[in-house]
N, C-alpha and C positions, 0 to 999 in steps of 0.2 A: 466721238467718245472723248471724255476728259480724264486725265490722270489726276488723282488726288493723293497727295503725299503728306502724311502727318509727321511734322518735323519740329514740334514745339518742346520736346523733352530736354532735360538737363544732361542725361547720360552720366550720372555720378559714378556708376560702377566701372566706367572706362578709366578712372583714375587720371594719370598724367596726360592721357590723350585728349581730355576735354578741359584741361586747365585753361587753355588759351584758344580753344576752337570748338566748333560744333561737333557733336557725336557723329553725324552723318558725313562730316568732312574728313574723318579718319581714313587713311589710305590702306587699302589691302595690298597684297604682295605685288600686284601688277603695277602699283604706283598710282592707281586711280582711286579717288575717294568713293565712298559708298553712294553718296548723292550724285556725283558726276556720272557714275556708272549707271544709276537708275535713269537719269535724264537721257544719256546717250542711247541706252537700249530702248527706252520707250519712244524716243523720237525716231529711231531707226525702224521701229515697228509701225510707224505711221501716226503716232500721237503727236498732235501739235498744240493742244490746249492743256495747260497745267494749272492746278490749284495747289498751293503749298502753304501749310500752316507753319508759322515760325515762332521762335521764342528767343533764347539766348543766341548770340553771335549771328543774328539774322542777316547782317550785311554779307557774311561769308556765303550764305546760300543765294542771296540776290546776285552777288558777283559771279558765282558759278553758273547761273542761268544766262549770263551775258556772253558766254563762249561763242565764238563765230559760227560753229557748226549748229548752234541752236537759234540762229538769227531768225529762222522762219517760224519759230514757236512763240506762243503767247503765254505769259506767266501772270498769275494773280497770286500775290502773297498776302496772307491774312495773319496778323500778329496776335498772339495770345500774351497780353501784358502781365498776366498772373500765372505764367507757365510753371513757376516754382511751387505753387500751392494748388494747382488743378491738374487733372488728368486730361487726356486728349478728347474726352467727351466735350469738354468746354471749348477746345479748339474747333471741334466739329460744329458746335453751336455757333461760334463766332463766324464761321465760314458758310453758314446754312444757305444764305441767299445765292451762293455761287454753285450750288448743286443743281444745275439746270440742264443736265445731259446724262446719258448713260456714263458710268464711270468704271475705271479700273482704280481701285483704292488700296493703298498699302502703307505700311509704316516706313519711316525714313531710315531704319536700321536694317532693312532687308536686303540681302544679296541673293540674286537668283540668276539662273542660266537663261540663255536666249530661247531655247526650245520650250521651256516652261511658259515664258511670256507669250510666245507665238501661239502655243496650244491654248492658253487661257483666252486670248483674244479671239481665236478661231472657234472656240467651243460654241455649238449652236444653242446651248442653254443660256438664257439671258442673265440668270442669277446663280453665281457659283462662289464657293470659298475653297481654299486649298488645304487638303488633308492628306496625311500619310497613313496608310493602313499597315505599313511594314515597320515603321520606326516605333520604338518603345514610347510609352507615355512619358512626356517630360514632367519632372516633379514641380517645377516652378513656372512653367510656361503654359500657353494656351492648349487646351484640348477641345475638341468638338464632339458633341453627342450626336450620333447619326442614327436615323431610323428610316429604313426603306430608301437609303441613298440621299435623304434630306437632312440638312443641319437643323437640329432642334435647340441647341444651346452651345455657346462658346464661353469657356471659363477656365481659369487657372485651377480651380478647386474641385474639379470633377475627375473621378478616377474609375468609373464603372467600366464594365466590359464593352459597353457600346460607345466608349469615348476613345478618340484617336488624336494623335499629334496634329496640331493645327498651326498654320502660319497665317498672319493677318494680311493676306492678299485676296481681294475680292474683285469680281466683275459683277456689277449690279446695274439693272435697268433704272431709268430715271424714276419710274413709279415705285420700285422697291426702296431705293435710297431715300425717296421722299417720305415713305412711311417710317423709315429709320429716323430721319430728321425730326419728325413729329414727336417720336418717343424721346429723342434727345432733348427737345425743348421742354417736355414735361419734367424730365429729370432735373434739368438745370433750373427751371422755374421753382422746383421744390428744394433747391439747394444742394442737389447731388452732383457736385462738380469734381469730386475726387475719385470717381470710379471709372472703369473702362467704358467706352462707348458701347461695347458688346453687352453690358448690363442692361442698357435700354433695349437693344435689339433682341435680347433673350425673351422679352415679354411678348414679342410678335413672331419670333422664329417659327413656332409650330404652325402658325396660320399662313406662312409664306411657302414658297417652293424654291428655296436656296439649296442647290445641289452640292454635294460633296465632290469636289474635283480632285482626283488623286495626283499628287506630285511625285509619286514613287517612280524611280528611274530618272528623275530630273532633280533639280536642286533649287531649294529656297531655304534660307535660314537667317536668323537675326544675329547681330553682333551686339552683345550687351556688356562684354567685359574683355580684357586683354586676351584671355584664353580663347574666347570665341573668335577674336580677330585672327589669331594664329591658325586655329583649326579651319575656319571658313576660308581663309586665304589659300590654304593648302588644298582644300577640297574643290573650290570653284575653279581653280586653274586647270584641273583635269578636264572639267566640262568645257572650258573655253578652248583648250587645245583641240579636243575632239570635235568641237562645233565650228572650227574654222571653215569658212565657206569656200569649198573647192568646186570650181565650175568646170565641167567637162563639156565644153562647147566651142563653137567658132569664136575665136578671140575677139573679133570686131563686135559681134553680138553681145558677148560677155561684158566688154568694156562699156559699150553703149548703155547696157542695163544698169551697171553700177553707177555710172555718171548720173543717170536719171534718178536712181533711187536716192542718191546722196546730194542731189541738186548741185553737183559740182560744175563749175563754169570754167575753171582755169587749171588744168592738170599740170603737175610737175613731173615730166617724164625723164627717168634715169635710164639711159640705154647705152650699150656698148657699141663698138665700131661696126659690128656686124648688123646693126639694126636695118640699115638701108638695103642690105642684101636679102632681107626676108621677103618672101613673095607677097606678104600682106602689109609691107611697110607703108605703101602709099594709101591703102585703104584705112590703115590704123591712124595715119596722120589726119585723114579726113574725119574720123570718129572723134579724136581728141580735140579737134578744132584749135582754139586759141591757147595752145599748150606752150610751156617753156621746157626746153630740152637741155639736159645736162649729160655730157659724155666725157668730161675732162677728168678722167680717172684712169689709173693704171690697172692692168690685170690683177695685180695684188694691191688693192686699194690702200693708199696712204692716208694718214690722218690729215695732212694738208689738203688732199683731194676732197675729203669730207667737209672740211672747213669751207672750201670754195663752194661746194654744193649747198651748204647751209646758208651762206651769204646770198647766193643766187635765189634760193627758195624764199628767204625773208624779203628780198627786194622785189620779188615778182608777184606777191600777193596771191599765191597759188592756194587751192583749197582741197587738193587730193594729190597723192603721190602714186605714180604708176612706174613700176620697174619692168624693163624688158631686156632679157639677156640671160647669161649664165649666172653662176654663183657670185661673181664679182659685181655685176650690175645690181643684183638683188641685195647683196650685203651692203653695197654703197648706199642704196636707197634706205635700207634699214637704219644705218648709222646716221644718215641725214635726218630722218624722222626723229631718232632718239635725241640727237644733239639740238635739233630745232626747237624742242620744248624748253631748252635751257636759256638763261640770259645770253643775249647776243654778245659775242666777243669774249666769252669766258673760256677757260681752259677745259673744253668739253670732256676730254678723256678722263679727268679726275672728278667730275661732278657726280653728285647724287641726283640722277636725272628725274625731271618732272614728267609725269605722264602726258603724252601728246595724243589727243584724240583724232588727229588727222588720219583719214582712211588711207591705207596702203594696199594697192592692188598689184600683186606680183605675177609676172608672165614669164615663166622659164622657157628659154629657147634651147636648153640642153636637158638631158635626163641624167642627173648625177648627184649633185649636192643635196637636193631636196630642200634647199634654202627657202623656197617659197612656203614651207610649212614648218620652219624651226624658229626658235627664239634666240638664235645665235647669229653673230656676224663676225667675220674676221677682217681686221684691218691691220696696218703696220704703222707703228708709232716709233719714231727715231730708229728705224731699221729693225725693230723687234716686233714679232707677231703679237697682236693683242686680240684676245677673244672677248667680244662684247656679249653679255648675256642679260636677258631681261624679257619678261612676258610681253612688254610693249613692242618688242622687236618682231614678234610674230605677225606677218602680214594679215590683214583682215580678210583678204580674198587671194586665192590662187587660181589662175586660169590654166588648165591643162589642155592645150590644143596641140595634138601630136603632129599636125602638119608642119609646125614650126621646126621640127627636128629634121625635116627633109634636106635642108641645105648644109647640115653639119658635115665637116670633113671626117673621113673614116677614123683618123687618129684621135680626133676629139670624141667621136662616138665611143671608141674603145676606152679611153681614159675616164670619161664620165660614167660609163656603164660600170667600170670596176669600182669607182667611188661608191656608187649606189649599192652594189653587191657587198662591198666591204662594210658599209654602214649597217646593212641589215644583219650581217653575220656578227659584227661587234655588238650590236644591240641585243642579240640573243644571249650572249654570255656576260654582258655588263652586270655589275653588282647592283645596278639601279633598275634592272628589268622588272616588269610586272606582267600581269596577264594581258593588259591592253597593249603594251609595247611589243610583247611576243606575238600577239595576233597580227599586228602590223608587219613585224619582221618576217614572220612565216609566209604571209601572203606575198610580200615583196620578193623574197627569195624564190618562190615558185614562179612568179611572173617573170622575173629576170632570167631564171634558169631556163625556162621553157621557150623564151623568145629571143635569146641571145643571138644564135646563129642567123635566124631570119632577119633580125634587126640589122646586124652588121652587113648582111648581104642585100639589104634594101628591099626585102619582101614586103609588099603592101600590107598594112594592118599591124605589123609587128611593133611599130613605134608606139602605138597606143598602149600596149601591154608594158613596154619599157617605161613610158612616161608615168603610168600608174604605179609601177613597181618602185621607181625612184622616189616618187612622192610618198609612198608608204614607208620606204626606208627612212626618209626625212622625218616623218611623223614618229617613227620608232625612236630615232636618235633624239628627237625633241624631248622625249621622256627620259631616256637613259643616259644621254651624252655618249661621246665616243670613248674608245679605250686606247690601249697601248699602240696598236697599229697606226692610228691617226696621230698619236702623240709623237711617234718616231718619224712620221713622214714629212712634217712641215719643213724642217731644215734641209731635208733632201731636195725638196722643191726649190728652196731659195738658193742652195749651194750649186745645184747642178741643172736647174731649169727643167727638171722632170715634171710633167703635168701632175697635178695633185692626186688624181685618182690612180694613176700609174705608180706614184710613189707609195701610196697606201698599200697597193696590191703587192709591192715588193716586200713590205714589212709584214703583212698579215700572215703568210705561211710560217714565219719564224715565231711570231707570237702564238699562233695556233699550236705549234709543236711544244712551245714552252708550257702552255696550259695543259696539254695532254699529258706531258711527262711529269707534271708537278701538281696534280690535283690535290695531293695531300697538303699543299700549301694554300689551299683555297681561302681567300679572305672575304668571301661572300657569307653573310650571316646565315644564309640558308644551308651552308655546309657543302662538303665534298659530294655527297649523294646528289644534291641538286645540280652541281656542276657536271657530274657524270651524265645526268639526265639530259642536260642541254647539249653536251657533246654527242650523245647518242641521237638526239633529235636532228642535229646538223648532219650526222651520217645519213639519216633517212631523207632529209630535205635536199642535200646537194652532193651526197657521197663523201662527206667529211672533207678533210684536208686534201686527199687525193683528187676528189671531185673538183675542188676549187683550182688545184694546180692544172687539171686538164683544161678547164675553161680558160685559164690564163695562158697556158701553152698554145692553145688553138688560135690565140690572137696574134701570135708572131710579133710581140712587142720589141722595141729597139733594145739593143744590148746595154747593159749597165755600164756606166763610165768608170774610169779608174779613180780610186779614192786615196788621197795621200794620208800619211799619219796625222798631219795637222788637221785635216778635214775630219778624220775619224774622231779626234778629240772634240772638235766643235760639235759634231753630231751627238756624241754621247752626253755632252754637257747641256744640250739644248732642250732635252725632253721635259715636257710639263709634268711635274709630279702629280698634279690633280687628275689628269687623264690617266696616269698610271694607276692611281687609286681606284679608278672605275674598272680596271681589269681584274678578273677573278683570281689571277695569280700575279702579284706585283714583281716585275723583274728588278733584280739588283743592278747596280751600276756595271758590274762585271758582265752580267747577262746582256745588258743593253749593248755594251761594246762588242761582245761576242756575236750578237745578232747582226749588228752593222757589218762586222767582218765577213759574216757569211753572205750577206746581201751583196757586198762589193768584192767578195773573194780577195780580201787583202789581209 
């Protein structure tokens, strides 16, 4: 099957975005251009033959197709020299001799999610077009007239009850597209070059069997103007987050499958010091073959560590990134991928980062941070914690093989468990929560709650539930971000060496009490009633604050160290105000100091 992308238009409605570039090279919020995203997703779906019509700024599209991860694909570019006076019916006419296969055909301004593309390609019907039966009829965009499930007409100007929102994404057999081409030739020969290609197809739609394929529940939309860019960027990222590929299988089998799918020959493996202690380390080394290994980073990764990793990555000609370890290893790999897309040798920390299409496969060997499913990474720059945030940081794959948790020391099990549980709880009350994040958080809390004792006691099977729960907590936090308990914890870790999860668990009860006692100060736009509902739900899920304290108390955690007056000042001044803003009740400076005093009994 061949992919056909119509990309000859001017994109005048995009304003400043198309003054010096092609419309389809506009970047959505992830940092990836529309065209680059289309090529990446189509190639990952198995398409290797591309036909692209071009007009203005054609060199930008040609260069985009030269990306290393597309080296196995074949591209044919057909230029429409009169793109400014014709519609894409003429581009289709100029490219007619290249319609020599079944096609998936789409416009160059379409953004779609992976599940829609996969479902379109897998549909047993040979001829389909994408339709929504739920969305309202657009005033100025395509509608499709449907009769008995078949498309009868596609036009901007139809508004009858049998007409539905339509997006120009087709899967067509060679025979059907051949009939369309013949009609296009008739139109162009008659001088009709300023109309849609669908005008020609409308003359034969009733005689064909092109089925209406519903994209409801999935996503496809066009970007025609800056407002579309903002809206589509916000909507598609939620689909991308939800559709991260989480593989729950043997780690060696998972890695082997991903390497084969992406034709990867030289992995860049970021691993911590515990890698060789894993029972599967030798087998995994065999699977990754001619890999380059990077482990020269600290438990709290520093900017200089990341720079060393970027330099090694560039010099090694690697084509996929694999991270194996806890949150530090995964965050290090995320940062390396982010910085590796930037000009070599630049001050990466301050760059506006370029999207990097290199695939990142994350393999957590702890169950805590959920970093394998988040768009965040924590590194330290000049001694200060820096939170990196970006959609491109979300790993493409996460492998959850709970057998990797078997060798964790008990203390690390406790700390990482607490981190996962705190993340799920914080996500529930975050001002950024929504139905999706709450569903993740609820399931995470139940899994963690029910399997805690068995997991810590080494009962077989419990690790699978903890691994799944920690991952779901990460997915929840990926949407909502963390709140005050996490914001208060970071300096505790750096000052006293208390493991991150344990530090968060010290803070959470005090933040919880602050929220319970001050619901009238709720800064969530959904109001105090909503917050009270969340607190009531946490009572049901975990027994509220008392339930959390019971879980923490049963863990017999180490005693809290002594905190000096100077350290108390440092702690109070260290808290990130952004994370405090995610809390449903924002603590004042005096309240922060008071909570730290209670934590350290000083």
